[in-house]
C-alpha positions in Angstrom: 0.0 0.0 0.0 2.8 2.4 0.8 4.8 1.8 -2.5 2.7 4.2 -4.5 2.8 6.8 -1.7 6.6 6.9 -1.8 6.7 6.8 -5.6 4.2 9.8 -5.7 6.1 11.6 -3.1 9.4 11.2 -5.1 7.6 12.4 -8.3 6.2 15.4 -6.4 9.7 16.4 -5.1 11.1 16.1 -8.6 8.4 18.3 -10.1 8.7 21.0 -7.4 12.6 20.9 -7.8 12.4 21.2 -11.6 9.5 23.8 -11.9 9.7 26.0 -8.9 13.1 25.9 -7.2 12.2 22.9 -4.9 10.9 22.9 -1.3 12.9 24.5 1.5 12.1 22.9 4.9 12.9 25.2 8.0 13.3 23.7 11.4 13.3 20.1 10.0 14.8 18.9 13.2 11.4 19.6 14.9 9.5 17.2 12.8 7.5 14.5 14.5 8.3 11.1 12.8 7.2 8.7 15.5 3.9 8.2 17.2 0.4 9.6 16.6 0.4 13.4 15.9 -1.7 16.0 14.3 0.1 18.0 11.6 -1.8 21.3 11.4 -1.1 23.5 8.4 -2.5 26.6 6.7 -4.4 25.9 3.5 -4.2 28.0 0.4 -3.6 25.5 -2.6 -4.3 22.1 -4.0 -0.5 21.7 -3.6 -0.6 21.7 0.2 -1.0 18.0 0.8 1.9 16.9 -1.5 4.0 19.8 -0.1 3.6 18.4 3.4 4.2 14.9 2.3 7.5 16.1 0.8 8.4 17.9 4.0 8.3 14.8 6.2 10.4 11.6 6.0 7.6 9.4 7.4 4.1 8.8 6.0 1.5 11.5 6.4 -2.1 10.5 6.3 -4.6 12.9 4.5 -8.2 13.7 4.4 -9.9 13.9 1.0 -13.4 14.6 -0.1 -15.7 11.6 0.1 -16.8 12.0 -3.5 -13.3 11.4 -4.7 -13.5 7.8 -3.5 -15.4 6.5 -6.5 -14.2 4.4 -9.4 -10.5 4.6 -9.9 -10.3 7.0 -6.9 -11.6 4.2 -4.6 -8.4 2.3 -5.5 -6.0 5.2 -5.8 -6.5 7.4 -2.7 -6.1 4.8 0.0 -2.8 3.9 -1.7 -1.8 7.6 -1.2 -2.5 7.3 2.4 -5.8 9.3 2.1 -9.1 8.5 3.7 -12.6 10.1 3.0 -14.4 12.8 4.8 -17.8 14.3 4.3 -17.2 18.0 4.2 -20.9 18.9 3.8 -22.2 17.3 6.9 -21.0 16.5 10.5 -19.3 13.3 9.8 -18.8 11.3 13.0 -17.5 8.3 11.1 -14.7 10.4 9.7 -14.0 11.8 13.2 -13.7 8.3 14.5 -11.4 7.2 11.7 -9.1 10.2 12.4 -9.0 9.3 16.2 -8.3 5.7 15.4 -5.5 6.5 13.0 -3.9 8.9 15.5 -4.2 6.1 18.2 -2.5 3.7 15.9 0.5 6.0 15.7 0.0 7.8 12.4 0.7 11.5 11.6 -2.5 12.9 10.3 -2.5 16.3 8.2 -5.4 18.5 9.0 -6.2 22.0 7.8 -7.7 23.9 10.8 -9.4 26.4 8.4 -11.3 23.7 6.7 -10.9 25.0 3.2 -8.4 26.9 1.0 -8.0 30.5 1.5 -9.0 32.5 -1.6 -6.5 35.3 -1.0 -3.6 33.4 0.7 -4.2 35.0 4.2 -4.8 32.8 7.3 -8.5 32.3 8.0 -10.3 31.5 11.3 -10.0 27.9 12.4 -13.1 25.6 12.7 -14.0 24.3 16.1 -13.8 20.7 14.9 -10.0 20.8 15.1 -10.2 21.8 18.6 -12.4 18.7 19.4 -9.9 16.4 17.7 -7.1 17.9 19.8 -8.9 17.5 23.0 -10.1 13.9 22.3 -7.0 12.5 20.8 -4.4 13.7 23.3 -1.7 13.4 20.7 1.0 16.2 20.0 -0.1 18.9 17.6 2.5 20.2 15.3 1.9 23.7 13.6 3.1 23.9 10.1 3.1 27.1 7.8 3.5 26.8 4.0 4.8 29.8 2.1 4.5 30.0 -1.7 1.8 27.5 -2.4 -0.8 30.3 -3.0 1.5 32.0 -5.5 2.1 28.6 -7.1 -1.5 27.5 -7.5 -4.1 29.8 -5.9 -7.8 28.9 -5.5 -9.5 29.3 -8.8 -6.2 30.2 -10.5 -3.6 28.5 -12.8 -0.4 26.7 -11.9 2.5 29.1 -11.8 5.7 27.6 -10.4 7.0 29.5 -7.3 9.5 28.7 -4.6 8.0 26.7 -1.7 9.0 27.1 1.9 7.7 25.1 4.8 8.2 26.2 8.5 7.9 23.5 11.2 6.9 24.6 14.7 7.2 23.2 18.1 4.2 21.1 19.3 1.5 23.5 20.8 0.9 23.5 24.5 -2.8 24.1 25.0 -4.6 25.2 28.1 -5.3 22.2 30.3 -8.7 23.6 31.2 -9.7 23.9 27.6 -8.6 20.3 26.9 -10.9 19.0 29.8 -13.9 21.2 29.0 -16.3 19.5 26.5 -18.0 22.5 24.9 -18.0 24.1 21.5 -16.5 27.3 23.1 -13.6 25.4 24.6 -12.9 23.6 21.2 -12.9 27.0 19.4 -10.4 28.4 21.9 -8.1 25.5 21.2 -8.6 26.0 17.5 -7.9 29.8 17.9 -4.8 29.0 19.8 -3.6 26.6 17.1 -4.1 29.2 14.4 -2.1 31.7 16.5 0.7 29.2 16.6 0.6 28.8 12.8 0.6 32.6 12.4 3.7 33.0 14.5 5.8 30.8 12.2 7.9 32.9 10.0 10.6 32.6 7.4 13.8 33.9 9.1 
Protein backbone atom coordinates (compact mmCIF):
# COMPACT_ATOMS: atom_id res chain seq x y z
CA UNK A 1 0.00 0.00 0.00
CA UNK A 2 2.83 2.42 0.83
CA UNK A 3 4.81 1.83 -2.39
CA UNK A 4 2.65 4.15 -4.46
CA UNK A 5 2.78 6.77 -1.69
CA UNK A 6 6.58 6.92 -1.79
CA UNK A 7 6.67 6.84 -5.59
CA UNK A 8 4.20 9.74 -5.78
CA UNK A 9 6.12 11.67 -3.12
CA UNK A 10 9.36 11.23 -5.07
CA UNK A 11 7.65 12.41 -8.25
CA UNK A 12 6.24 15.46 -6.44
CA UNK A 13 9.67 16.38 -5.11
CA UNK A 14 11.10 16.12 -8.62
CA UNK A 15 8.36 18.30 -10.07
CA UNK A 16 8.76 20.95 -7.38
CA UNK A 17 12.54 20.96 -7.86
CA UNK A 18 12.37 21.23 -11.64
CA UNK A 19 9.61 23.82 -11.94
CA UNK A 20 9.72 26.06 -8.88
CA UNK A 21 13.06 25.82 -7.16
CA UNK A 22 12.17 22.95 -4.85
CA UNK A 23 10.90 22.88 -1.29
CA UNK A 24 12.87 24.45 1.54
CA UNK A 25 12.13 22.95 4.95
CA UNK A 26 12.85 25.17 7.94
CA UNK A 27 13.26 23.69 11.45
CA UNK A 28 13.34 20.17 10.02
CA UNK A 29 14.80 18.88 13.29
CA UNK A 30 11.44 19.59 14.96
CA UNK A 31 9.47 17.23 12.73
CA UNK A 32 7.51 14.48 14.48
CA UNK A 33 8.24 11.18 12.76
CA UNK A 34 7.22 8.69 15.45
CA UNK A 35 3.88 8.17 17.17
CA UNK A 36 0.48 9.65 16.56
CA UNK A 37 0.41 13.38 15.88
CA UNK A 38 -1.75 16.01 14.23
CA UNK A 39 0.13 18.01 11.61
CA UNK A 40 -1.85 21.26 11.37
CA UNK A 41 -1.09 23.48 8.37
CA UNK A 42 -2.48 26.57 6.69
CA UNK A 43 -4.38 25.86 3.48
CA UNK A 44 -4.16 27.97 0.32
CA UNK A 45 -3.66 25.54 -2.55
CA UNK A 46 -4.28 22.09 -4.02
CA UNK A 47 -0.52 21.66 -3.60
CA UNK A 48 -0.59 21.72 0.20
CA UNK A 49 -0.99 17.94 0.81
CA UNK A 50 1.92 16.89 -1.46
CA UNK A 51 4.02 19.75 -0.08
CA UNK A 52 3.57 18.47 3.48
CA UNK A 53 4.22 14.90 2.34
CA UNK A 54 7.50 16.06 0.79
CA UNK A 55 8.45 17.88 4.00
CA UNK A 56 8.26 14.76 6.20
CA UNK A 57 10.36 11.60 6.00
CA UNK A 58 7.62 9.41 7.42
CA UNK A 59 4.16 8.81 5.92
CA UNK A 60 1.50 11.48 6.37
CA UNK A 61 -2.18 10.55 6.27
CA UNK A 62 -4.55 12.90 4.47
CA UNK A 63 -8.23 13.71 4.49
CA UNK A 64 -9.90 13.88 1.08
CA UNK A 65 -13.43 14.61 -0.10
CA UNK A 66 -15.70 11.60 0.15
CA UNK A 67 -16.80 12.08 -3.47
CA UNK A 68 -13.26 11.38 -4.70
CA UNK A 69 -13.44 7.78 -3.47
CA UNK A 70 -15.39 6.51 -6.46
CA UNK A 71 -14.27 4.39 -9.40
CA UNK A 72 -10.51 4.64 -9.89
CA UNK A 73 -10.30 7.01 -6.91
CA UNK A 74 -11.52 4.24 -4.59
CA UNK A 75 -8.36 2.33 -5.52
CA UNK A 76 -5.96 5.27 -5.79
CA UNK A 77 -6.56 7.45 -2.74
CA UNK A 78 -6.14 4.79 -0.03
CA UNK A 79 -2.77 3.95 -1.63
CA UNK A 80 -1.79 7.61 -1.27
CA UNK A 81 -2.56 7.29 2.45
CA UNK A 82 -5.77 9.33 2.12
CA UNK A 83 -9.12 8.56 3.69
CA UNK A 84 -12.58 10.05 3.01
CA UNK A 85 -14.36 12.80 4.88
CA UNK A 86 -17.80 14.27 4.30
CA UNK A 87 -17.22 18.03 4.29
CA UNK A 88 -20.86 18.89 3.76
CA UNK A 89 -22.17 17.28 6.94
CA UNK A 90 -21.05 16.52 10.47
CA UNK A 91 -19.31 13.24 9.77
CA UNK A 92 -18.87 11.26 12.99
CA UNK A 93 -17.51 8.29 11.07
CA UNK A 94 -14.66 10.42 9.70
CA UNK A 95 -13.97 11.79 13.17
CA UNK A 96 -13.71 8.27 14.56
CA UNK A 97 -11.43 7.27 11.68
CA UNK A 98 -9.08 10.18 12.40
CA UNK A 99 -8.97 9.36 16.11
CA UNK A 100 -8.32 5.69 15.38
CA UNK A 101 -5.46 6.46 13.01
CA UNK A 102 -3.93 8.84 15.54
CA UNK A 103 -4.23 6.15 18.22
CA UNK A 104 -2.50 3.72 15.86
CA UNK A 105 0.51 6.03 15.72
CA UNK A 106 -0.01 7.84 12.42
CA UNK A 107 0.69 11.47 11.57
CA UNK A 108 -2.51 12.99 10.18
CA UNK A 109 -2.52 16.25 8.20
CA UNK A 110 -5.43 18.52 9.08
CA UNK A 111 -6.18 22.01 7.82
CA UNK A 112 -7.73 23.90 10.77
CA UNK A 113 -9.30 26.45 8.39
CA UNK A 114 -11.27 23.68 6.72
CA UNK A 115 -10.97 25.01 3.17
CA UNK A 116 -8.47 26.86 1.00
CA UNK A 117 -7.96 30.56 1.56
CA UNK A 118 -8.98 32.57 -1.50
CA UNK A 119 -6.41 35.33 -0.95
CA UNK A 120 -3.61 33.41 0.75
CA UNK A 121 -4.25 34.96 4.16
CA UNK A 122 -4.85 32.87 7.26
CA UNK A 123 -8.51 32.26 8.04
CA UNK A 124 -10.32 31.48 11.26
CA UNK A 125 -10.01 27.88 12.41
CA UNK A 126 -13.05 25.65 12.74
CA UNK A 127 -14.02 24.32 16.16
CA UNK A 128 -13.78 20.74 14.87
CA UNK A 129 -9.99 20.76 15.03
CA UNK A 130 -10.26 21.75 18.69
CA UNK A 131 -12.43 18.73 19.42
CA UNK A 132 -9.92 16.44 17.70
CA UNK A 133 -7.06 17.92 19.70
CA UNK A 134 -8.93 17.49 22.98
CA UNK A 135 -10.13 13.96 22.31
CA UNK A 136 -6.97 12.55 20.75
CA UNK A 137 -4.42 13.69 23.30
CA UNK A 138 -1.64 13.51 20.70
CA UNK A 139 1.00 16.19 19.98
CA UNK A 140 -0.15 18.89 17.58
CA UNK A 141 2.55 20.27 15.29
CA UNK A 142 1.87 23.63 13.60
CA UNK A 143 3.17 23.99 10.05
CA UNK A 144 3.08 27.04 7.81
CA UNK A 145 3.45 26.82 4.05
CA UNK A 146 4.73 29.79 2.06
CA UNK A 147 4.58 30.00 -1.72
CA UNK A 148 1.77 27.52 -2.39
CA UNK A 149 -0.79 30.26 -2.97
CA UNK A 150 1.53 31.94 -5.46
CA UNK A 151 2.09 28.58 -7.18
CA UNK A 152 -1.53 27.52 -7.52
CA UNK A 153 -4.14 29.78 -5.91
CA UNK A 154 -7.76 28.83 -5.48
CA UNK A 155 -9.48 29.31 -8.83
CA UNK A 156 -6.19 30.20 -10.52
CA UNK A 157 -3.63 28.55 -12.77
CA UNK A 158 -0.42 26.75 -11.89
CA UNK A 159 2.53 29.17 -11.80
CA UNK A 160 5.71 27.60 -10.33
CA UNK A 161 6.99 29.40 -7.27
CA UNK A 162 9.50 28.66 -4.54
CA UNK A 163 7.97 26.74 -1.64
CA UNK A 164 9.03 27.12 1.99
CA UNK A 165 7.68 25.01 4.85
CA UNK A 166 8.20 26.18 8.45
CA UNK A 167 7.86 23.51 11.15
CA UNK A 168 6.90 24.61 14.66
CA UNK A 169 7.16 23.11 18.12
CA UNK A 170 4.12 21.15 19.34
CA UNK A 171 1.52 23.50 20.80
CA UNK A 172 0.91 23.48 24.54
CA UNK A 173 -2.80 24.05 25.05
CA UNK A 174 -4.62 25.31 28.12
CA UNK A 175 -5.32 22.21 30.29
CA UNK A 176 -8.72 23.62 31.21
CA UNK A 177 -9.77 23.88 27.56
CA UNK A 178 -8.63 20.32 26.91
CA UNK A 179 -10.83 19.02 29.73
CA UNK A 180 -13.90 21.16 29.03
CA UNK A 181 -16.24 19.48 26.56
CA UNK A 182 -17.91 22.45 24.92
CA UNK A 183 -17.91 24.14 21.52
CA UNK A 184 -16.52 27.28 23.14
CA UNK A 185 -13.53 25.39 24.55
CA UNK A 186 -12.94 23.64 21.22
CA UNK A 187 -12.97 27.02 19.47
CA UNK A 188 -10.45 28.42 21.93
CA UNK A 189 -8.16 25.45 21.18
CA UNK A 190 -8.61 26.03 17.46
CA UNK A 191 -7.85 29.74 17.82
CA UNK A 192 -4.72 29.01 19.85
CA UNK A 193 -3.56 26.62 17.13
CA UNK A 194 -4.06 29.23 14.41
CA UNK A 195 -2.07 31.74 16.44
CA UNK A 196 0.77 29.21 16.62
CA UNK A 197 0.66 28.80 12.84
CA UNK A 198 0.58 32.58 12.35
CA UNK A 199 3.70 32.97 14.48
CA UNK A 200 5.76 30.75 12.18
CA UNK A 201 7.93 32.93 9.96
CA UNK A 202 10.66 32.56 7.38
CA UNK A 203 13.78 33.89 9.06
